[in-house]
C-alpha positions in Angstrom: -12.1 -1.0 -1.6 -8.9 -2.1 0.6 -5.9 0.1 0.6 -3.2 -2.0 -2.6 -0.9 -2.5 0.8 -3.7 -5.0 2.0 -4.6 -6.0 -1.2 -1.0 -7.4 -2.3 -0.4 -8.3 1.0 -3.9 -10.8 0.6 -3.1 -12.0 -2.3 0.0 -13.5 -0.8 -1.0 -14.6 1.9 -3.2 -16.6 -0.5 -0.4 -17.5 -3.1 1.3 -19.2 0.2 -1.7 -20.9 1.8 -3.1 -22.6 -1.6 -0.1 -23.3 -3.1 -0.5 -21.5 -6.2 2.6 -21.4 -7.7 1.7 -18.1 -10.4 0.1 -14.8 -10.2 -2.2 -16.8 -13.7 -3.0 -20.2 -11.3 -4.5 -17.5 -8.4 -6.2 -15.0 -11.0 -8.3 -18.2 -12.2 -9.1 -19.4 -8.8 -10.2 -16.6 -8.7 -11.7 -15.3 -11.4 -9.8 -11.9 -11.4 -7.7 -10.1 -14.3 -3.6 -12.2 -13.8 -2.3 -8.4 -14.4 -4.2 -6.3 -12.7 -3.2 -9.3 -9.8 0.7 -8.6 -10.6 0.2 -4.8 -10.7 -1.2 -5.0 -7.7 1.6 -7.5 -5.8 4.8 -5.2 -7.0 3.3 -3.6 -4.1 4.6 -5.7 -1.8 7.9 -5.2 -3.0 8.2 -2.2 -0.7 10.4 -2.3 2.4 8.6 -4.2 5.4 9.2 -1.0 7.2 7.4 1.1 4.4 4.6 -1.2 4.0 4.7 -1.4 8.7 4.3 2.5 8.2 1.4 2.5 5.4 -1.0 0.0 8.0 -0.1 1.7 11.1 -1.2 4.9 9.1 -4.4 2.7 7.0 -6.9 4.9 8.8 -5.7 8.1 7.9 -7.9 9.3 5.1 -4.4 11.6 3.4 -2.9 8.4 3.2 -5.1 6.0 1.6 -5.9 8.8 -1.2 -2.5 9.5 -2.0 -0.6 6.2 -1.5 -2.7 4.4 -4.3 -1.7 1.7 -6.2 -0.3 3.4 -9.0 2.0 6.3 -6.9 3.2 3.0 -4.7 4.1 1.3 -7.6 6.1 4.1 -9.1 8.1 4.0 -5.2 9.0 0.5 -6.4 9.8 0.9 -10.2 12.4 4.4 -8.9 13.9 2.3 -6.2 14.1 5.2 -3.5 15.1 4.7 -0.5 13.6 3.4 2.0 13.8 6.5 4.3 12.9 8.7 1.3 9.7 6.5 1.3 9.0 7.2 5.0 9.8 10.5 5.1 7.2 10.6 2.4 4.7 8.9 4.1 5.1 11.1 7.0 4.5 14.4 5.4 1.0 12.7 3.7 0.6 12.5 7.2 1.1 15.9 8.2 4.3 13.8 10.7 2.1 13.2 13.8 -0.9 12.2 14.3 -3.3 10.9 12.1 -5.6 13.7 10.2 -9.4 12.8 9.1 -9.9 14.8 5.3 -12.7 17.6 5.8 -13.4 17.1 9.4 -13.2 20.8 9.8 -10.5 20.1 12.8 -6.9 22.0 11.8 -4.0 19.5 11.9 -2.4 19.7 14.7 0.6 22.4 15.2 4.7 21.5 15.8 
């Protein structure tokens, strides 16, 4: 399954390209639950810099595991600052190179 930030972007693009004026219209057309779509679309309310950082680290297993749809919606609801969100992403990534969980290698040093 794709990460929530990618699903939110896909839903937005589909709405825009097909002229759907509401989440319910999109849900009817795709056969998906409209409340589920609405929850995923809340992720798109994150600042663009945060979404860009998530896309940049999408291959990082820690990022994909930590930044669940629920966690991202919490970040939106708490109205955290962009800087705080970016720091959280940096902390999860180890502050540097992407580290694949379970690869048997220690995380990069300082």
